[in-house]
C-alpha angles and dihedrals in degrees: 000000000000124000122234114276112259125225123203119205109199145162101051141069122287122206101219135132087221092076124358091202096047116144099177140043130195122214124199130171092346095307136093106263099179141356125192145091117337092237090062096044118130121239117278139197090229133021128204118195110220091199091218091309121145120249118205138160109281123254130256122212102215097194125030143142104216100191094045090049093051092047092050089049094050100029145039109334109189097176091110097050116114104183143021086261090058093051093048093049090049092051091048093054093045093048095060089065094053133078113253093252094051124111110236109222123196137160144190110052110145114184091192087075095051120100121263130289095014097075100122113109118223116277125240096264092053088051092052091050093049092047094049091242097313121136114260134203118177117175120212116238092267093050089226096106135022144187116247135193119235094259090055094039087056089068090066121076111240093233093058111118110259096024116141126176090221087072098245101119131188140178117004091355089058094049090051094050090045090054092055095045096049092047086070091068112103121229091246095048088048092053092046095053091045093055091043089055094047093046087051090051091051091050087059096053096262115142099174139028135192107224111208115201140149142132108325092021106057139343123258089247091052094048095048091046088057092049090049091063093057111135096350092137083307137088118291117261124216112189134214121190112204106208123133109247085001102130094119093046090048089056092046090054092050095252122152092218146009097241142064105100096022093135122225087168143339133260137291094233090059094040089240100109109113112247134183091219125041122269113268092229099041118053119228091359120123101168126243134300114208101181132046122216087253091056090049090051094049093046091053091049089050090052090052090049090058099035098244136124118259128209146166141216103231124162110151124069093243091051092049092051091053092049094048091048087054090053090052090052090050091048090055089058103036102031121249095264094058092047093050093047090059094062095216119189147230117201119216101348088189102161097040118147133202095269092050091047087057092054092048088055090045092053096039092238118169112228108214101199138172117225090194091070090071093043094053102032111014133091130055102309112032136081096296091055092050090049101040110015125248103290098046089046092057091049095056126105096014095190096159095046090052094047092048092061096043104264111160110243131198115181129209146145108246082223129228086027085067123007124263102264113141098177090043088054092050089050089048092056092048091047102043113166086245110060090207088068103046120115131200121271093242093053094045090050089053092051090054096045116024091022092061092050094047090053091063094041100260097129095166093058129087098047130082106229129130109282094024123116110277094238112143148126134231120222145198107216108199093181095049133240136300099200105307097336128075125260103253101168136056119262091241110077088211088071094052110116143085092303096050105154097215111128113245127229121270123217120244097175143004122202125188116193092337096314123107111236095171134024125168088221107034146036116265119267113266 
């Protein structure tokens, strides 16, 4: 009987609590066998020279939409458009490459970034003309609304909530149009874009992702196809299926939990997040709540009956209040200890206040959050300020306040809502627009690594100690090191903020349980 071959990574810096000065790490059988100074390293069957690079635990993206990410990477990306004219020109160019019976799919336009007063997106008729008669579906950056051409809009009943004859659909109308649009994707195209997205994640040092699906977000076939790719020379995929009272169905589909995109409300960008006070830019409108506290309670009890995690998408403060009232009602039936042990989740939690944070800690809820939301939309002059007003905008996404009182955080991107960019997310958490809500780089890094593993019950992952899984990434760090983490911010504190110019690390290699899934120089191990 032969033992597994060993691999020694040497000649760099290793981020490990075992030895803060470690320069080498030994891998055997998919686990870390030894960490320490290179001069003391055991013999190995294979040696990899780190060439002064940094070796850290790999990232976990705790909220992702794999198929949408791949479609954005390979299709029509509208994130740089700044007017209706830009959108129509992009549609016209993309349409020329498609058959006349195809559905043109695009993503990423955000009218809140367009100059005043030109913030009106193109209507359905203009989209049809630009696309040469083809059907068009263009999701807004939040993926909670979309622009549709007349032929696609015709598939939605006019009395459906969120329907608008202009073609800009929200709520149930958006979900119906999205289902029709995504049904046009062939099985082979779907497989191709899913692999594209996961390979891209691996190239950024991401070794695991949490795929968030459910009715209105993705089909069951799409969801199970993503899960089937898990670990196939690609990052591992942990699935969450967001269907109310759907714990049994989530288990049948192979999901870890009945949550993720289980919508308690919508999104700020689409003015569908449920607020306690009205939107600053839409009089008498507070968005929409999709779940009552009683429904939240019953869903959590259903999850406990089936032994799965529960979770909810909740962005606005009214939606968060309803969800947490549901947690309180579930705790009254189950007992707080049973509720805490399940590690249920809330996704996004953007407008969470101090009292809500205390309840999150009390019920052991994991907050799956996206630091890039503040970077892209926070502060005094971006989308949050337009939707909420300056004060509420600066109170959004209080990562540092949550971390300070012991809330469990797991960071991700919600890609393609924001790009996969793990080091950028770490910096965004450390450079929040509101200095009171900033957190240290080390803590933010832990939330984006160990926090993501803990959220899926893998408590031994995300730290490089002997016996732990050998899941890590190797980095070129152009700005240098601060101990065993990269320098992410300028030396001058005056430059600290979302637009900090410091160059971010680039990934040289990603290893998952001892197997290389990305290497700048080579194909992944198969």
